[in-house]
TORPALO-313816 format. One record per residue (C-alpha): residue number from 1; residue in three letters; y, x, z negated. Coordinates in steps of 0.25 Angstrom, whole numbers, padded with zeros to 4 digits. Layout:
# residues N
<NUM,"ALA",<Y,X,Z>>
...
This chain:
# residues 285
<1,"MET",<0470,0369,-0393>>
<2,"CYS",<0484,0370,-0391>>
<3,"HIS",<0487,0377,-0404>>
<4,"GLU",<0486,0390,-0398>>
<5,"CYS",<0493,0388,-0385>>
<6,"GLY",<0503,0398,-0382>>
<7,"SER",<0509,0395,-0368>>
<8,"PRO",<0524,0393,-0368>>
<9,"SER",<0522,0379,-0362>>
<10,"ARG",<0514,0374,-0374>>
<11,"ARG",<0520,0363,-0383>>
<12,"SER",<0524,0370,-0396>>
<13,"PHE",<0516,0361,-0405>>
<14,"THR",<0506,0350,-0402>>
<15,"ARG",<0511,0337,-0409>>
<16,"PHE",<0510,0322,-0408>>
<17,"LEU",<0514,0310,-0416>>
<18,"ALA",<0504,0301,-0423>>
<19,"ALA",<0508,0288,-0430>>
<20,"GLY",<0522,0293,-0431>>
<21,"ALA",<0519,0307,-0438>>
<22,"GLY",<0518,0320,-0431>>
<23,"LEU",<0504,0327,-0430>>
<24,"THR",<0503,0342,-0427>>
<25,"VAL",<0491,0343,-0418>>
<26,"LEU",<0483,0355,-0422>>
<27,"ALA",<0479,0364,-0411>>
<28,"ALA",<0472,0377,-0407>>
<29,"CYS",<0482,0380,-0397>>
<30,"THR",<0497,0383,-0400>>
<31,"PRO",<0509,0383,-0391>>
<32,"GLU",<0520,0393,-0391>>
<33,"ALA",<0526,0396,-0405>>
<34,"PRO",<0533,0383,-0409>>
<35,"LYS",<0548,0381,-0413>>
<36,"ALA",<0550,0379,-0428>>
<37,"ALA",<0548,0364,-0431>>
<38,"PRO",<0545,0356,-0443>>
<39,"SER",<0530,0354,-0444>>
<40,"SER",<0524,0340,-0445>>
<41,"SER",<0513,0336,-0454>>
<42,"ALA",<0500,0333,-0448>>
<43,"ALA",<0496,0318,-0447>>
<44,"PRO",<0482,0312,-0444>>
<45,"SER",<0477,0313,-0430>>
<46,"PRO",<0480,0300,-0422>>
<47,"SER",<0468,0291,-0418>>
<48,"PRO",<0462,0297,-0405>>
<49,"SER",<0461,0290,-0392>>
<50,"PRO",<0447,0288,-0387>>
<51,"SER",<0448,0300,-0378>>
<52,"ALA",<0453,0309,-0389>>
<53,"LEU",<0441,0308,-0398>>
<54,"SER",<0432,0319,-0399>>
<55,"ALA",<0417,0319,-0403>>
<56,"SER",<0414,0316,-0417>>
<57,"ALA",<0407,0326,-0426>>
<58,"GLY",<0392,0324,-0429>>
<59,"PRO",<0384,0325,-0441>>
<60,"THR",<0385,0336,-0451>>
<61,"ALA",<0375,0348,-0449>>
<62,"GLU",<0368,0354,-0461>>
<63,"THR",<0373,0368,-0456>>
<64,"ALA",<0387,0365,-0454>>
<65,"THR",<0398,0371,-0463>>
<66,"VAL",<0410,0363,-0458>>
<67,"SER",<0420,0361,-0469>>
<68,"GLN",<0423,0347,-0471>>
<69,"SER",<0436,0339,-0474>>
<70,"PRO",<0436,0324,-0476>>
<71,"GLU",<0440,0322,-0462>>
<72,"SER",<0432,0333,-0456>>
<73,"PRO",<0421,0328,-0446>>
<74,"SER",<0407,0332,-0450>>
<75,"PRO",<0401,0345,-0444>>
<76,"THR",<0391,0344,-0433>>
<77,"PRO",<0379,0352,-0430>>
<78,"SER",<0380,0366,-0424>>
<79,"PRO",<0375,0368,-0410>>
<80,"SER",<0362,0364,-0405>>
<81,"ALA",<0351,0375,-0405>>
<82,"THR",<0352,0378,-0391>>
<83,"LEU",<0366,0382,-0392>>
<84,"ALA",<0367,0388,-0406>>
<85,"ARG",<0371,0403,-0407>>
<86,"GLN",<0373,0405,-0392>>
<87,"PHE",<0387,0411,-0394>>
<88,"SER",<0395,0417,-0406>>
<89,"LEU",<0404,0408,-0414>>
<90,"ASP",<0412,0421,-0418>>
<91,"ASP",<0414,0429,-0406>>
<92,"PRO",<0426,0426,-0398>>
<93,"LYS",<0419,0429,-0385>>
<94,"SER",<0409,0418,-0388>>
<95,"GLN",<0411,0404,-0382>>
<96,"TRP",<0407,0398,-0395>>
<97,"VAL",<0417,0406,-0404>>
<98,"ILE",<0423,0397,-0414>>
<99,"VAL",<0438,0400,-0417>>
<100,"ASN",<0445,0391,-0427>>
<101,"LYS",<0453,0391,-0440>>
<102,"HIS",<0442,0397,-0448>>
<103,"ARG",<0436,0406,-0436>>
<104,"PRO",<0447,0416,-0430>>
<105,"LEU",<0443,0425,-0419>>
<106,"LYS",<0437,0438,-0421>>
<107,"PRO",<0444,0447,-0417>>
<108,"ALA",<0457,0439,-0419>>
<109,"ASP",<0463,0445,-0407>>
<110,"TYR",<0451,0443,-0398>>
<111,"VAL",<0454,0443,-0383>>
<112,"PRO",<0444,0437,-0373>>
<113,"ALA",<0440,0448,-0363>>
<114,"ASP",<0438,0439,-0351>>
<115,"LEU",<0450,0430,-0351>>
<116,"VAL",<0453,0424,-0337>>
<117,"ARG",<0462,0414,-0331>>
<118,"PRO",<0453,0402,-0326>>
<119,"ALA",<0455,0396,-0313>>
<120,"VAL",<0461,0383,-0318>>
<121,"ALA",<0474,0376,-0319>>
<122,"ILE",<0482,0383,-0330>>
<123,"SER",<0495,0379,-0337>>
<124,"ALA",<0494,0391,-0346>>
<125,"ALA",<0500,0405,-0344>>
<126,"GLY",<0496,0419,-0348>>
<127,"GLU",<0484,0421,-0357>>
<128,"ALA",<0484,0406,-0359>>
<129,"ALA",<0478,0405,-0345>>
<130,"LEU",<0466,0413,-0349>>
<131,"LEU",<0452,0410,-0354>>
<132,"ASN",<0439,0418,-0356>>
<133,"SER",<0431,0418,-0343>>
<134,"THR",<0420,0409,-0348>>
<135,"THR",<0430,0398,-0352>>
<136,"ALA",<0438,0400,-0340>>
<137,"ALA",<0426,0398,-0331>>
<138,"ALA",<0422,0385,-0339>>
<139,"ALA",<0437,0380,-0338>>
<140,"GLU",<0437,0382,-0323>>
<141,"ALA",<0425,0374,-0321>>
<142,"MET",<0430,0363,-0331>>
<143,"PHE",<0444,0362,-0324>>
<144,"ALA",<0437,0361,-0311>>
<145,"ALA",<0428,0350,-0315>>
<146,"ALA",<0440,0342,-0321>>
<147,"ALA",<0448,0344,-0308>>
<148,"ARG",<0436,0337,-0300>>
<149,"ASP",<0437,0326,-0310>>
<150,"GLY",<0452,0325,-0307>>
<151,"VAL",<0456,0331,-0320>>
<152,"ALA",<0466,0342,-0321>>
<153,"ILE",<0464,0352,-0333>>
<154,"VAL",<0474,0363,-0335>>
<155,"LEU",<0471,0376,-0344>>
<156,"ALA",<0483,0375,-0353>>
<157,"SER",<0480,0387,-0363>>
<158,"GLY",<0469,0397,-0363>>
<159,"TYR",<0468,0410,-0370>>
<160,"ARG",<0477,0413,-0382>>
<161,"SER",<0478,0428,-0386>>
<162,"TYR",<0479,0432,-0401>>
<163,"SER",<0493,0437,-0399>>
<164,"THR",<0497,0424,-0393>>
<165,"GLN",<0492,0416,-0405>>
<166,"VAL",<0499,0425,-0415>>
<167,"THR",<0512,0422,-0408>>
<168,"THR",<0510,0407,-0407>>
<169,"TYR",<0504,0406,-0421>>
<170,"ASN",<0515,0414,-0427>>
<171,"GLY",<0526,0406,-0420>>
<172,"TYR",<0520,0393,-0426>>
<173,"VAL",<0519,0399,-0440>>
<174,"ALA",<0534,0404,-0439>>
<175,"ALA",<0539,0390,-0435>>
<176,"ARG",<0530,0381,-0443>>
<177,"GLY",<0523,0389,-0454>>
<178,"GLN",<0508,0393,-0454>>
<179,"ALA",<0502,0380,-0459>>
<180,"ASP",<0509,0372,-0447>>
<181,"ALA",<0505,0383,-0438>>
<182,"ASP",<0491,0382,-0441>>
<183,"THR",<0490,0368,-0437>>
<184,"ALA",<0495,0371,-0423>>
<185,"SER",<0492,0386,-0419>>
<186,"ALA",<0479,0393,-0421>>
<187,"ARG",<0481,0406,-0429>>
<188,"PRO",<0479,0419,-0421>>
<189,"GLY",<0464,0422,-0419>>
<190,"HIS",<0460,0407,-0421>>
<191,"SER",<0462,0402,-0407>>
<192,"GLU",<0451,0398,-0397>>
<193,"HIS",<0461,0401,-0386>>
<194,"GLN",<0460,0416,-0390>>
<195,"THR",<0445,0416,-0386>>
<196,"GLY",<0447,0411,-0372>>
<197,"TRP",<0437,0400,-0375>>
<198,"ALA",<0447,0389,-0376>>
<199,"PHE",<0459,0383,-0369>>
<200,"ASP",<0468,0371,-0368>>
<201,"ILE",<0469,0362,-0356>>
<202,"GLY",<0480,0353,-0351>>
<203,"ASP",<0480,0341,-0342>>
<204,"GLY",<0483,0344,-0327>>
<205,"GLY",<0495,0335,-0328>>
<206,"GLY",<0500,0342,-0341>>
<207,"ALA",<0500,0329,-0349>>
<208,"CYS",<0499,0330,-0365>>
<209,"SER",<0497,0345,-0365>>
<210,"PHE",<0492,0349,-0379>>
<211,"GLN",<0495,0335,-0385>>
<212,"PRO",<0486,0325,-0391>>
<213,"CYS",<0488,0316,-0378>>
<214,"PHE",<0481,0327,-0370>>
<215,"ALA",<0467,0321,-0375>>
<216,"ASP",<0469,0309,-0365>>
<217,"GLN",<0473,0318,-0353>>
<218,"PRO",<0463,0319,-0342>>
<219,"ALA",<0461,0334,-0345>>
<220,"ALA",<0457,0332,-0359>>
<221,"THR",<0448,0320,-0357>>
<222,"TRP",<0441,0327,-0346>>
<223,"ALA",<0439,0340,-0354>>
<224,"LYS",<0434,0333,-0366>>
<225,"ALA",<0424,0326,-0358>>
<226,"ASN",<0419,0337,-0349>>
<227,"GLY",<0423,0350,-0355>>
<228,"HIS",<0409,0352,-0361>>
<229,"ARG",<0403,0353,-0347>>
<230,"PHE",<0411,0366,-0346>>
<231,"GLY",<0409,0371,-0360>>
<232,"PHE",<0422,0366,-0366>>
<233,"VAL",<0424,0358,-0379>>
<234,"VAL",<0437,0352,-0384>>
<235,"ARG",<0438,0362,-0396>>
<236,"TYR",<0447,0353,-0405>>
<237,"PRO",<0442,0339,-0405>>
<238,"TRP",<0449,0326,-0410>>
<239,"MET",<0448,0324,-0425>>
<240,"LEU",<0440,0337,-0428>>
<241,"HIS",<0452,0345,-0433>>
<242,"PRO",<0446,0346,-0447>>
<243,"ILE",<0435,0355,-0440>>
<244,"THR",<0443,0362,-0429>>
<245,"GLY",<0456,0363,-0436>>
<246,"TYR",<0464,0357,-0424>>
<247,"TYR",<0467,0343,-0419>>
<248,"TYR",<0462,0338,-0406>>
<249,"GLU",<0465,0347,-0394>>
<250,"PRO",<0459,0341,-0382>>
<251,"TRP",<0466,0352,-0374>>
<252,"HIS",<0458,0363,-0381>>
<253,"LEU",<0445,0367,-0374>>
<254,"ARG",<0435,0377,-0379>>
<255,"TYR",<0423,0383,-0371>>
<256,"VAL",<0410,0384,-0378>>
<257,"GLY",<0400,0382,-0367>>
<258,"VAL",<0394,0370,-0360>>
<259,"GLU",<0382,0370,-0369>>
<260,"ALA",<0390,0370,-0382>>
<261,"ALA",<0401,0360,-0377>>
<262,"THR",<0390,0350,-0372>>
<263,"ASP",<0382,0351,-0384>>
<264,"MET",<0395,0348,-0393>>
<265,"LEU",<0398,0336,-0384>>
<266,"ASN",<0384,0331,-0384>>
<267,"ARG",<0383,0332,-0399>>
<268,"GLY",<0397,0327,-0402>>
<269,"ILE",<0402,0340,-0409>>
<270,"GLY",<0417,0341,-0408>>
<271,"THR",<0420,0355,-0413>>
<272,"LEU",<0415,0369,-0412>>
<273,"GLU",<0415,0370,-0427>>
<274,"GLU",<0405,0359,-0429>>
<275,"TYR",<0397,0363,-0417>>
<276,"PHE",<0394,0377,-0423>>
<277,"GLY",<0393,0373,-0437>>
<278,"LEU",<0406,0380,-0442>>
<279,"GLU",<0416,0375,-0453>>
<280,"ALA",<0428,0367,-0449>>
<281,"ALA",<0441,0375,-0448>>
<282,"PRO",<0452,0365,-0450>>
<283,"ALA",<0461,0376,-0456>>
<284,"TYR",<0462,0391,-0457>>
<285,"LEU",<0455,0398,-0468>>
């Protein structure tokens, strides 16, 4: 998500207009600290284009503990037996670690020991150009496959350190207040970017970066259709924000491994919270 993005080139806030009213797009990546501006009230998400729709949730599992609101999708079963409990959901070194508004990283200032700069096209600078070694290798394979299909994908934002998140989040709080900041910037220690398992992509032509229209760009449509082949899922799907806590971010990819990503796709499960039978995390506790 872009709610944690920290590079100076990032847009200060991801917003768009729907039916004449402003809509703040909730994001897991944030740009640089914004200038003070009146906050706009959130409006309902617009009707999606066919390419923007994500898989709908499946039937309710008896063991699921997902908290439901009236508009929340029904929870779906946890992983198939062949995949269950392969990796920890709590250890930040695990490719299945779940980080959301209810599940901060432990320790909060975690730093991956194997950060590397992947051999891909990168528009980010400094730490944002880094991923953990497993994610980097998978990204290299995925970007190369996309290129063979004539699609240019760019790494727009990778690793985000705890200190960077502190600076970014505090900037939002100072400019807009905590309630508004929480709709646009992950609190320090609650960011997937800090794990090295997630990153944001851009289109080779630079179109619609961190905007809703990115969903229709070649990089986004290719990654959504093919990411599972390399172990990636779109972490914050369309209309599942009551579970993830963030609106649709077609640019935010998360590595979970080929088996899990493919299993999720085949079973029509949209979020990691549903996949692992965890409660929804629409807001901070």
